[in-house]
Structure formats: structure tokens, C-alpha cells
Backbone as JSON Lines, residues from 0, in Angstrom:
{"i":0,"aa":"M","n":[-39.26,22.08,-17.97],"ca":[-38.21,21.08,-18.11],"c":[-36.93,21.78,-18.57]}
{"i":1,"aa":"S","n":[-35.85,21.44,-17.92],"ca":[-34.58,22.06,-18.25],"c":[-33.79,21.15,-19.19]}
{"i":2,"aa":"D","n":[-33.12,21.77,-20.14],"ca":[-32.28,21.02,-21.07],"c":[-30.84,20.93,-20.58]}
{"i":3,"aa":"S","n":[-30.55,21.57,-19.45],"ca":[-29.17,21.54,-18.98],"c":[-28.87,20.21,-18.31]}
{"i":4,"aa":"P","n":[-27.71,19.66,-18.62],"ca":[-27.35,18.36,-18.03],"c":[-27.08,18.51,-16.53]}
{"i":5,"aa":"S","n":[-27.22,17.43,-15.82],"ca":[-26.89,17.49,-14.4],"c":[-25.4,17.72,-14.26]}
{"i":6,"aa":"P","n":[-25.0,18.43,-13.23],"ca":[-23.57,18.74,-13.09],"c":[-22.74,17.49,-12.84]}
{"i":7,"aa":"H","n":[-21.65,17.42,-13.53],"ca":[-20.7,16.31,-13.34],"c":[-19.78,16.66,-12.19]}
{"i":8,"aa":"L","n":[-19.71,15.78,-11.21],"ca":[-18.82,16.01,-10.08],"c":[-17.49,15.3,-10.34]}
{"i":9,"aa":"R","n":[-16.57,16.07,-10.84],"ca":[-15.25,15.53,-11.17],"c":[-14.48,15.25,-9.88]}
{"i":10,"aa":"P","n":[-13.89,14.05,-9.73],"ca":[-13.15,13.75,-8.49],"c":[-11.87,14.58,-8.41]}
{"i":11,"aa":"S","n":[-11.48,14.88,-7.18],"ca":[-10.18,15.52,-6.98],"c":[-9.1,14.52,-7.39]}
{"i":12,"aa":"W","n":[-7.86,14.99,-7.49],"ca":[-6.78,14.08,-7.85],"c":[-6.64,12.98,-6.8]}
{"i":13,"aa":"D","n":[-6.71,13.34,-5.51],"ca":[-6.63,12.32,-4.47],"c":[-7.76,11.31,-4.59]}
{"i":14,"aa":"E","n":[-8.98,11.78,-4.8],"ca":[-10.12,10.86,-4.97],"c":[-9.91,9.93,-6.15]}
{"i":15,"aa":"Y","n":[-9.41,10.47,-7.24],"ca":[-9.17,9.69,-8.45],"c":[-8.18,8.55,-8.18]}
{"i":16,"aa":"F","n":[-7.04,8.88,-7.59],"ca":[-6.01,7.86,-7.37],"c":[-6.4,6.89,-6.27]}
{"i":17,"aa":"V","n":[-7.08,7.38,-5.23],"ca":[-7.55,6.49,-4.16],"c":[-8.52,5.46,-4.73]}
{"i":18,"aa":"Q","n":[-9.33,5.84,-5.7],"ca":[-10.29,4.91,-6.3],"c":[-9.6,3.82,-7.13]}
{"i":19,"aa":"L","n":[-8.38,4.07,-7.57],"ca":[-7.64,3.06,-8.32],"c":[-7.05,1.97,-7.42]}
{"i":20,"aa":"V","n":[-6.81,2.29,-6.16],"ca":[-6.14,1.35,-5.25],"c":[-6.9,0.03,-5.12]}
{"i":21,"aa":"P","n":[-8.23,0.03,-4.88],"ca":[-8.92,-1.26,-4.79],"c":[-8.88,-2.06,-6.09]}
{"i":22,"aa":"M","n":[-8.86,-1.4,-7.21],"ca":[-8.76,-2.1,-8.5],"c":[-7.41,-2.82,-8.6]}
{"i":23,"aa":"V","n":[-6.35,-2.13,-8.23],"ca":[-5.02,-2.75,-8.24],"c":[-4.98,-3.89,-7.22]}
{"i":24,"aa":"A","n":[-5.56,-3.68,-6.04],"ca":[-5.58,-4.7,-4.99],"c":[-6.32,-5.96,-5.45]}
{"i":25,"aa":"G","n":[-7.23,-5.82,-6.39],"ca":[-7.96,-6.97,-6.91],"c":[-7.06,-8.0,-7.58]}
{"i":26,"aa":"R","n":[-5.85,-7.62,-7.95],"ca":[-4.88,-8.55,-8.55],"c":[-4.08,-9.32,-7.49]}
{"i":27,"aa":"A","n":[-4.21,-8.94,-6.22],"ca":[-3.43,-9.56,-5.15],"c":[-3.69,-11.06,-5.08]}
{"i":28,"aa":"T","n":[-2.65,-11.81,-4.69],"ca":[-2.76,-13.27,-4.66],"c":[-2.59,-13.85,-3.26]}
{"i":29,"aa":"C","n":[-2.79,-13.03,-2.24],"ca":[-2.77,-13.49,-0.85],"c":[-4.01,-12.95,-0.18]}
{"i":30,"aa":"D","n":[-4.9,-13.85,0.22],"ca":[-6.18,-13.4,0.78],"c":[-6.05,-12.84,2.2]}
{"i":31,"aa":"R","n":[-4.88,-12.91,2.77],"ca":[-4.71,-12.38,4.13],"c":[-4.79,-10.86,4.13]}
{"i":32,"aa":"G","n":[-4.31,-10.24,3.13],"ca":[-4.33,-8.78,3.07],"c":[-4.23,-8.31,1.63]}
{"i":33,"aa":"R","n":[-5.32,-8.43,0.91],"ca":[-5.31,-8.02,-0.51],"c":[-5.16,-6.51,-0.59]}
{"i":34,"aa":"S","n":[-3.93,-6.08,-0.7],"ca":[-3.7,-4.63,-0.75],"c":[-3.08,-4.23,-2.08]}
{"i":35,"aa":"G","n":[-3.26,-2.96,-2.38],"ca":[-2.74,-2.4,-3.62],"c":[-2.07,-1.07,-3.36]}
{"i":36,"aa":"C","n":[-1.31,-0.63,-4.34],"ca":[-0.53,0.6,-4.21],"c":[-0.36,1.22,-5.6]}
{"i":37,"aa":"V","n":[-0.55,2.52,-5.69],"ca":[-0.21,3.24,-6.92],"c":[0.73,4.39,-6.52]}
{"i":38,"aa":"I","n":[1.7,4.64,-7.37],"ca":[2.65,5.71,-7.13],"c":[2.5,6.74,-8.24]}
{"i":39,"aa":"V","n":[2.41,8.0,-7.81],"ca":[2.02,9.1,-8.7],"c":[3.01,10.25,-8.6]}
{"i":40,"aa":"R","n":[3.28,10.87,-9.75],"ca":[4.05,12.12,-9.79],"c":[3.34,13.08,-10.73]}
{"i":41,"aa":"D","n":[3.15,14.3,-10.28],"ca":[2.53,15.34,-11.11],"c":[1.23,14.87,-11.74]}
{"i":42,"aa":"H","n":[0.39,14.24,-10.93],"ca":[-0.93,13.76,-11.37],"c":[-0.85,12.7,-12.47]}
{"i":43,"aa":"R","n":[0.27,11.97,-12.53],"ca":[0.43,10.9,-13.5],"c":[0.83,9.63,-12.76]}
{"i":44,"aa":"L","n":[0.15,8.54,-13.06],"ca":[0.46,7.26,-12.44],"c":[1.81,6.77,-12.97]}
{"i":45,"aa":"I","n":[2.75,6.55,-12.08],"ca":[4.09,6.09,-12.45],"c":[4.14,4.56,-12.49]}
{"i":46,"aa":"C","n":[3.59,3.92,-11.44],"ca":[3.61,2.47,-11.36],"c":[2.61,2.01,-10.31]}
{"i":47,"aa":"S","n":[2.38,0.71,-10.28],"ca":[1.47,0.15,-9.29],"c":[2.02,-1.17,-8.79]}
{"i":48,"aa":"G","n":[1.47,-1.64,-7.69],"ca":[1.88,-2.92,-7.15],"c":[0.78,-3.48,-6.28]}
{"i":49,"aa":"Y","n":[0.8,-4.79,-6.11],"ca":[-0.17,-5.46,-5.25],"c":[0.53,-6.6,-4.54]}
{"i":50,"aa":"V","n":[-0.09,-7.08,-3.46],"ca":[0.48,-8.19,-2.71],"c":[0.5,-9.43,-3.59]}
{"i":51,"aa":"G","n":[1.66,-10.04,-3.7],"ca":[1.78,-11.26,-4.5],"c":[3.17,-11.84,-4.41]}
{"i":52,"aa":"S","n":[3.28,-13.08,-4.79],"ca":[4.57,-13.76,-4.8],"c":[5.44,-13.22,-5.94]}
{"i":53,"aa":"P","n":[6.75,-13.36,-5.81],"ca":[7.62,-12.97,-6.92],"c":[7.25,-13.76,-8.18]}
{"i":54,"aa":"P","n":[7.47,-13.18,-9.35],"ca":[7.13,-13.86,-10.6],"c":[7.71,-15.27,-10.67]}
{"i":55,"aa":"G","n":[6.87,-16.21,-11.08],"ca":[7.3,-17.59,-11.26],"c":[7.22,-18.45,-10.01]}
{"i":56,"aa":"L","n":[6.94,-17.84,-8.86],"ca":[6.83,-18.6,-7.61],"c":[5.35,-18.81,-7.27]}
{"i":57,"aa":"P","n":[5.05,-19.84,-6.47],"ca":[3.65,-20.14,-6.16],"c":[2.98,-19.04,-5.34]}
{"i":58,"aa":"H","n":[1.68,-18.88,-5.58],"ca":[0.88,-17.87,-4.89],"c":[0.11,-18.5,-3.73]}
{"i":59,"aa":"C","n":[-0.15,-17.72,-2.71],"ca":[-0.95,-18.19,-1.56],"c":[-2.3,-18.71,-2.03]}
{"i":60,"aa":"D","n":[-2.92,-18.02,-2.97],"ca":[-4.23,-18.44,-3.45],"c":[-4.19,-19.83,-4.06]}
{"i":61,"aa":"D","n":[-3.0,-20.25,-4.53],"ca":[-2.87,-21.56,-5.18],"c":[-2.36,-22.65,-4.24]}
{"i":62,"aa":"V","n":[-1.41,-22.3,-3.35],"ca":[-0.75,-23.34,-2.54],"c":[-0.86,-23.08,-1.04]}
{"i":63,"aa":"G","n":[-1.48,-22.01,-0.63],"ca":[-1.61,-21.7,0.8],"c":[-0.54,-20.73,1.27]}
{"i":64,"aa":"H","n":[-0.69,-20.34,2.51],"ca":[0.2,-19.34,3.11],"c":[1.5,-19.97,3.6]}
{"i":65,"aa":"L","n":[2.5,-19.15,3.76],"ca":[3.78,-19.53,4.35],"c":[3.92,-18.7,5.63]}
{"i":66,"aa":"W","n":[3.44,-19.27,6.75],"ca":[3.33,-18.54,8.01],"c":[4.66,-18.48,8.76]}
{"i":67,"aa":"R","n":[4.89,-17.32,9.38],"ca":[6.02,-17.14,10.3],"c":[5.51,-16.33,11.47]}
{"i":68,"aa":"N","n":[5.95,-16.7,12.69],"ca":[5.62,-15.92,13.87],"c":[6.74,-14.94,14.15]}
{"i":69,"aa":"V","n":[6.36,-13.73,14.51],"ca":[7.3,-12.69,14.89],"c":[6.97,-12.31,16.32]}
{"i":70,"aa":"V","n":[7.99,-12.34,17.18],"ca":[7.79,-11.97,18.58],"c":[8.25,-10.52,18.75]}
{"i":71,"aa":"E","n":[7.31,-9.67,19.17],"ca":[7.6,-8.25,19.39],"c":[8.32,-8.07,20.73]}
{"i":72,"aa":"D","n":[8.9,-6.9,20.95],"ca":[9.63,-6.61,22.18],"c":[8.75,-6.79,23.43]}
{"i":73,"aa":"D","n":[7.46,-6.52,23.3],"ca":[6.56,-6.64,24.45],"c":[6.04,-8.06,24.64]}
{"i":74,"aa":"G","n":[6.53,-9.0,23.82],"ca":[6.11,-10.39,23.93],"c":[4.95,-10.76,23.03]}
{"i":75,"aa":"T","n":[4.33,-9.78,22.4],"ca":[3.23,-10.04,21.48],"c":[3.74,-10.86,20.31]}
{"i":76,"aa":"I","n":[2.99,-11.89,19.97],"ca":[3.35,-12.72,18.81],"c":[2.43,-12.35,17.65]}
{"i":77,"aa":"R","n":[3.02,-11.96,16.55],"ca":[2.27,-11.64,15.34],"c":[2.56,-12.72,14.3]}
{"i":78,"aa":"T","n":[1.53,-13.13,13.59],"ca":[1.69,-14.14,12.55],"c":[1.66,-13.44,11.2]}
{"i":79,"aa":"H","n":[2.68,-13.7,10.39],"ca":[2.79,-13.08,9.07],"c":[2.9,-14.15,8.0]}
{"i":80,"aa":"C","n":[2.31,-13.88,6.85],"ca":[2.54,-14.71,5.67],"c":[3.75,-14.12,4.95]}
{"i":81,"aa":"V","n":[4.77,-14.92,4.73],"ca":[6.01,-14.42,4.11],"c":[6.2,-14.93,2.68]}
{"i":82,"aa":"R","n":[5.15,-15.48,2.1],"ca":[5.24,-15.95,0.72],"c":[5.22,-14.78,-0.26]}
{"i":83,"aa":"T","n":[4.63,-13.68,0.15],"ca":[4.37,-12.59,-0.79],"c":[5.22,-11.35,-0.53]}
{"i":84,"aa":"I","n":[5.25,-10.51,-1.54],"ca":[5.88,-9.19,-1.47],"c":[4.75,-8.19,-1.25]}
{"i":85,"aa":"H","n":[4.96,-7.22,-0.38],"ca":[3.94,-6.21,-0.12],"c":[3.68,-5.34,-1.36]}
{"i":86,"aa":"A","n":[2.51,-4.75,-1.4],"ca":[2.1,-3.92,-2.55],"c":[3.1,-2.8,-2.8]}
{"i":87,"aa":"E","n":[3.53,-2.13,-1.73],"ca":[4.47,-1.01,-1.88],"c":[5.81,-1.5,-2.42]}
{"i":88,"aa":"Q","n":[6.26,-2.66,-1.94],"ca":[7.52,-3.24,-2.43],"c":[7.41,-3.58,-3.91]}
{"i":89,"aa":"N","n":[6.29,-4.18,-4.3],"ca":[6.11,-4.51,-5.71],"c":[6.08,-3.27,-6.59]}
{"i":90,"aa":"A","n":[5.47,-2.2,-6.11],"ca":[5.44,-0.96,-6.89],"c":[6.85,-0.38,-7.05]}
{"i":91,"aa":"I","n":[7.62,-0.39,-5.96],"ca":[9.0,0.1,-6.03],"c":[9.82,-0.74,-7.01]}
{"i":92,"aa":"V","n":[9.65,-2.05,-6.97],"ca":[10.37,-2.94,-7.88],"c":[9.97,-2.65,-9.33]}
{"i":93,"aa":"Q","n":[8.69,-2.43,-9.57],"ca":[8.25,-2.1,-10.93],"c":[8.92,-0.82,-11.42]}
{"i":94,"aa":"A","n":[8.96,0.19,-10.57],"ca":[9.63,1.44,-10.95],"c":[11.1,1.18,-11.26]}
{"i":95,"aa":"S","n":[11.75,0.37,-10.45],"ca":[13.16,0.06,-10.66],"c":[13.39,-0.67,-11.98]}
{"i":96,"aa":"K","n":[12.53,-1.66,-12.26],"ca":[12.69,-2.44,-13.5],"c":[12.62,-1.57,-14.74]}
{"i":97,"aa":"Y","n":[11.82,-0.5,-14.67],"ca":[11.61,0.34,-15.84],"c":[12.33,1.69,-15.74]}
{"i":98,"aa":"G","n":[13.22,1.82,-14.77],"ca":[14.04,3.02,-14.66],"c":[13.27,4.27,-14.31]}
{"i":99,"aa":"L","n":[12.25,4.14,-13.48],"ca":[11.41,5.28,-13.11],"c":[11.78,5.79,-11.73]}
{"i":100,"aa":"P","n":[12.4,6.97,-11.63],"ca":[12.75,7.49,-10.3],"c":[11.49,7.86,-9.52]}
{"i":101,"aa":"L","n":[11.57,7.7,-8.21],"ca":[10.4,7.97,-7.36],"c":[10.55,9.22,-6.5]}
{"i":102,"aa":"D","n":[11.6,10.0,-6.73],"ca":[11.77,11.25,-5.99],"c":[10.54,12.14,-6.17]}
{"i":103,"aa":"G","n":[10.01,12.63,-5.06],"ca":[8.91,13.58,-5.11],"c":[7.56,12.98,-5.42]}
{"i":104,"aa":"T","n":[7.41,11.67,-5.29],"ca":[6.15,11.03,-5.63],"c":[5.22,10.92,-4.43]}
{"i":105,"aa":"T","n":[3.97,10.6,-4.74],"ca":[2.95,10.31,-3.74],"c":[2.53,8.86,-3.91]}
{"i":106,"aa":"V","n":[2.41,8.15,-2.79],"ca":[1.96,6.77,-2.78],"c":[0.53,6.72,-2.26]}
{"i":107,"aa":"Y","n":[-0.33,6.02,-2.98],"ca":[-1.7,5.76,-2.54],"c":[-1.77,4.26,-2.26]}
{"i":108,"aa":"C","n":[-2.24,3.88,-1.05],"ca":[-2.23,2.48,-0.69],"c":[-3.43,2.09,0.17]}
{"i":109,"aa":"T","n":[-3.67,0.8,0.25],"ca":[-4.81,0.26,0.97],"c":[-4.75,0.6,2.45]}
{"i":110,"aa":"M","n":[-3.59,0.41,3.07],"ca":[-3.41,0.69,4.49],"c":[-2.04,1.28,4.7]}
{"i":111,"aa":"E","n":[-1.82,1.84,5.86],"ca":[-0.51,2.4,6.17],"c":[0.55,1.33,5.93]}
{"i":112,"aa":"P","n":[1.67,1.71,5.33],"ca":[2.73,0.74,5.08],"c":[3.35,0.21,6.37]}
{"i":113,"aa":"C","n":[3.86,-1.02,6.31],"ca":[4.62,-1.58,7.43],"c":[5.94,-0.79,7.55]}
{"i":114,"aa":"A","n":[6.69,-1.04,8.62],"ca":[7.94,-0.31,8.84],"c":[8.96,-0.54,7.73]}
{"i":115,"aa":"T","n":[9.08,-1.77,7.25],"ca":[10.02,-2.05,6.16],"c":[9.64,-1.28,4.91]}
{"i":116,"aa":"C","n":[8.36,-1.32,4.55],"ca":[7.91,-0.57,3.37],"c":[8.1,0.93,3.58]}
{"i":117,"aa":"A","n":[7.84,1.42,4.79],"ca":[8.04,2.84,5.07],"c":[9.49,3.24,4.82]}
{"i":118,"aa":"M","n":[10.43,2.41,5.3],"ca":[11.85,2.73,5.09],"c":[12.2,2.72,3.61]}
{"i":119,"aa":"L","n":[11.66,1.76,2.87],"ca":[11.93,1.7,1.43],"c":[11.35,2.92,0.71]}
{"i":120,"aa":"L","n":[10.15,3.31,1.08],"ca":[9.52,4.48,0.45],"c":[10.31,5.75,0.74]}
{"i":121,"aa":"I","n":[10.76,5.88,1.98],"ca":[11.59,7.03,2.34],"c":[12.88,7.03,1.52]}
{"i":122,"aa":"A","n":[13.56,5.89,1.46],"ca":[14.82,5.78,0.72],"c":[14.62,6.06,-0.77]}
{"i":123,"aa":"A","n":[13.44,5.72,-1.3],"ca":[13.17,5.94,-2.73],"c":[12.84,7.4,-3.04]}
{"i":124,"aa":"G","n":[12.59,8.22,-2.02],"ca":[12.32,9.63,-2.25],"c":[10.85,10.01,-2.25]}
{"i":125,"aa":"V","n":[9.98,9.11,-1.81],"ca":[8.55,9.42,-1.72],"c":[8.36,10.53,-0.7]}
{"i":126,"aa":"T","n":[7.5,11.5,-1.02],"ca":[7.3,12.64,-0.12],"c":[5.92,12.65,0.55]}
{"i":127,"aa":"R","n":[5.0,11.81,0.05],"ca":[3.65,11.79,0.64],"c":[3.07,10.38,0.49]}
{"i":128,"aa":"V","n":[2.38,9.93,1.53],"ca":[1.69,8.65,1.52],"c":[0.23,8.9,1.88]}
{"i":129,"aa":"V","n":[-0.67,8.39,1.04],"ca":[-2.11,8.48,1.3],"c":[-2.61,7.05,1.46]}
{"i":130,"aa":"A","n":[-3.06,6.72,2.66],"ca":[-3.55,5.37,2.96],"c":[-5.06,5.44,3.17]}
{"i":131,"aa":"L","n":[-5.75,4.42,2.67],"ca":[-7.2,4.38,2.9],"c":[-7.51,4.15,4.38]}
{"i":132,"aa":"R","n":[-6.77,3.25,5.03],"ca":[-7.06,2.91,6.43],"c":[-5.75,2.74,7.21]}
{"i":133,"aa":"R","n":[-5.91,2.6,8.49],"ca":[-4.79,2.36,9.39],"c":[-4.33,0.91,9.29]}
{"i":134,"aa":"Y","n":[-3.06,0.69,9.59],"ca":[-2.5,-0.66,9.75],"c":[-2.28,-0.84,11.25]}
{"i":135,"aa":"H","n":[-2.75,-1.94,11.79],"ca":[-2.75,-2.12,13.25],"c":[-1.36,-2.08,13.87]}
{"i":136,"aa":"A","n":[-0.31,-2.27,13.1],"ca":[1.05,-2.29,13.64],"c":[1.91,-1.22,12.98]}
{"i":137,"aa":"A","n":[1.35,-0.02,12.78],"ca":[2.06,0.98,11.98],"c":[2.68,2.13,12.79]}
{"i":138,"aa":"Q","n":[2.72,2.05,14.1],"ca":[3.27,3.17,14.85],"c":[4.71,3.48,14.45]}
{"i":139,"aa":"Q","n":[5.52,2.45,14.26],"ca":[6.91,2.69,13.84],"c":[6.94,3.37,12.47]}
{"i":140,"aa":"S","n":[6.05,2.99,11.57],"ca":[5.99,3.62,10.25],"c":[5.64,5.1,10.39]}
{"i":141,"aa":"R","n":[4.66,5.39,11.23],"ca":[4.27,6.8,11.46],"c":[5.45,7.6,11.97]}
{"i":142,"aa":"D","n":[6.19,7.01,12.91],"ca":[7.36,7.69,13.47],"c":[8.43,7.91,12.4]}
{"i":143,"aa":"L","n":[8.67,6.9,11.57],"ca":[9.67,7.03,10.5],"c":[9.28,8.12,9.51]}
{"i":144,"aa":"F","n":[8.01,8.12,9.09],"ca":[7.56,9.15,8.15],"c":[7.72,10.54,8.75]}
{"i":145,"aa":"A","n":[7.33,10.7,10.0],"ca":[7.45,12.01,10.66],"c":[8.91,12.46,10.72]}
{"i":146,"aa":"A","n":[9.8,11.55,11.1],"ca":[11.23,11.89,11.2],"c":[11.82,12.25,9.84]}
{"i":147,"aa":"A","n":[11.32,11.62,8.77],"ca":[11.86,11.85,7.43],"c":[11.14,12.99,6.7]}
{"i":148,"aa":"G","n":[10.11,13.55,7.3],"ca":[9.39,14.65,6.65],"c":[8.43,14.18,5.57]}
{"i":149,"aa":"V","n":[8.02,12.92,5.61],"ca":[7.05,12.38,4.65],"c":[5.65,12.61,5.21]}
{"i":150,"aa":"T","n":[4.81,13.25,4.43],"ca":[3.43,13.5,4.85],"c":[2.64,12.2,4.78]}
{"i":151,"aa":"L","n":[1.91,11.89,5.84],"ca":[1.05,10.7,5.87],"c":[-0.39,11.16,6.07]}
{"i":152,"aa":"D","n":[-1.25,10.85,5.12],"ca":[-2.68,11.14,5.21],"c":[-3.43,9.82,5.22]}
{"i":153,"aa":"V","n":[-4.29,9.63,6.21],"ca":[-5.11,8.43,6.31],"c":[-6.55,8.86,6.16]}
{"i":154,"aa":"W","n":[-7.25,8.29,5.18],"ca":[-8.61,8.72,4.88],"c":[-9.63,8.28,5.93]}
{"i":155,"aa":"Y","n":[-9.52,7.04,6.37],"ca":[-10.47,6.52,7.36],"c":[-9.69,6.1,8.59]}
{"i":156,"aa":"D","n":[-9.97,6.74,9.72],"ca":[-9.24,6.48,10.94],"c":[-9.75,5.2,11.61]}
{"i":157,"aa":"E","n":[-9.56,4.09,10.91],"ca":[-9.94,2.77,11.41],"c":[-8.96,1.77,10.84]}
{"i":158,"aa":"D","n":[-8.73,0.7,11.6],"ca":[-7.79,-0.33,11.14],"c":[-8.35,-1.09,9.95]}
{"i":159,"aa":"Q","n":[-7.48,-1.4,9.01],"ca":[-7.83,-2.31,7.91],"c":[-7.98,-3.7,8.53]}
{"i":160,"aa":"I","n":[-9.08,-4.35,8.27],"ca":[-9.32,-5.69,8.79],"c":[-9.11,-6.69,7.66]}
{"i":161,"aa":"Y","n":[-8.37,-7.77,7.94],"ca":[-8.16,-8.8,6.93],"c":[-8.1,-10.16,7.6]}
{"i":162,"aa":"D","n":[-8.2,-11.22,6.81],"ca":[-8.22,-12.57,7.33],"c":[-6.95,-12.91,8.11]}
{"i":163,"aa":"N","n":[-7.11,-13.72,9.14],"ca":[-5.99,-14.22,9.93],"c":[-5.14,-13.11,10.55]}
{"i":164,"aa":"Q","n":[-5.76,-11.98,10.82],"ca":[-5.05,-10.86,11.4],"c":[-4.76,-11.12,12.87]}
{"i":165,"aa":"T","n":[-3.53,-10.79,13.28],"ca":[-3.18,-10.87,14.69],"c":[-2.7,-9.51,15.13]}
{"i":166,"aa":"K","n":[-3.02,-9.16,16.33],"ca":[-2.6,-7.84,16.83],"c":[-1.35,-7.95,17.65]}
């Protein structure tokens, strides 16, 4: 019998922060896409965000969704809930409220950011995005990140599936 303890497998920094994303997403208040986001600099969590309505306004979980149809150039109609702020947007707002610059940070998120969030992350100075899964409408985001020199790493090469999803 050995007295030596079993080896502890310490997670890498990416594994550590990726594991926090679902916990943050658990606070989301829109069941259509419960996503979360953490923003990190030098292995330190700077801020987090999750899908939810602005403070003081009703949440989808309480009053239902606020649907809008968006018609794409190819005629595809996508249905979006516009009651909530995306996880990445909420994280950026949190950083802003507390005076935390985001230059040189890494974002860990549930799925690839939408194009609007991608532009905001680029403008804020984010240099790397780590997404757990693909977002079905993220080609423009991928193009924006590539053009801006932002590294995009996707852990699972499969689309994030959520309720009421339209392609």
C-alpha cells in the first residue's frame, strides 16, 4: 500500500476560466440562450457578464420574450429576443462601470460572439476570444476578428443549440 496521494491534475488557465463560463451563464435570465462571459487579464478575472435585461427592467424569465424578426441579405429570417443584453455586452458594461480597461484581455464565452459583440470586443482592446461552441450566425464575427488580429479559439466545433433557435 502506498502512502503517496493520487496526483492532482491542476487545470490549465484556459480550462480554469472555461469552467467558470457555465457558472456565470447560470445567472442568465433569458432561456433562449443562457450564455455567460468572463474577461481575463494576466490570469486574473477582470469582470463577467451574462444574458439579461438591463437593471430594473423585466426579465424574459418573468414576463416572456420580446421577439423581433431580422431579414438577412439572402432572405433568411432570423428571430431574436431583444429584451436582453448579450453576455459579452454586459461584461464590457461592468468593466466600464468600474473603470477597468480591457486592452490585452482574453474573453471566455459560451459561444462565438455575434457581430455586434465582436465589434465591441475589438473596440475595447480584447486580443483573444475563447468560445466553448460555435454560434450558427458567426461568420461575420470570425471575419471581423481575423481582420482585427483577434485570436479566436473554439473548443468544440459544433453549434451551440438553444431554445427557439432559427438559422
